[in-house]
C-alpha positions in Angstrom: 96.9 88.0 76.6 99.6 90.5 75.8 98.1 93.0 78.2 98.4 90.5 81.1 102.1 89.9 80.4 102.7 93.6 80.8 100.9 93.9 84.1 103.2 94.2 87.1 103.1 91.1 89.3 101.8 92.9 92.4 99.0 94.5 90.4 97.8 91.3 88.8 94.9 90.6 91.2 93.4 87.8 89.1 95.9 85.3 90.5 95.4 86.3 94.1 92.9 84.1 95.9 92.4 85.4 99.5 92.0 82.3 101.7 89.9 84.3 104.1 87.0 84.1 101.7 86.9 80.3 101.9 87.1 80.4 105.7 83.9 79.6 107.6 84.7 82.2 110.3 85.0 84.9 107.6 81.7 83.9 106.0 80.0 84.0 109.4 81.6 87.4 110.1 80.3 88.8 106.8 76.8 87.5 107.6 76.9 89.3 110.9 78.1 92.5 109.2 75.2 92.3 106.7 72.7 91.6 109.5 73.9 94.8 111.2 73.7 96.7 108.0 70.1 95.6 107.5 69.3 96.4 111.1 70.5 100.0 110.8 70.0 101.1 107.2 70.3 104.8 108.0 73.9 104.4 109.2 76.8 104.3 106.6 77.8 100.8 105.8 81.5 101.2 105.5 82.0 102.6 109.0 80.8 99.4 110.5 82.9 97.1 108.3 86.3 98.5 109.5 
């Protein structure tokens, strides 16, 4: 636990819970992104997620 105490606050990502992940709209968006990724497997995935 000593390691965690030394971690700068803005770098300690374990305490950060993005509320977007619990959002139904966000879940639906991610499902749509994955559907597109499966539809076009030859295209790079990251270019469609941004």
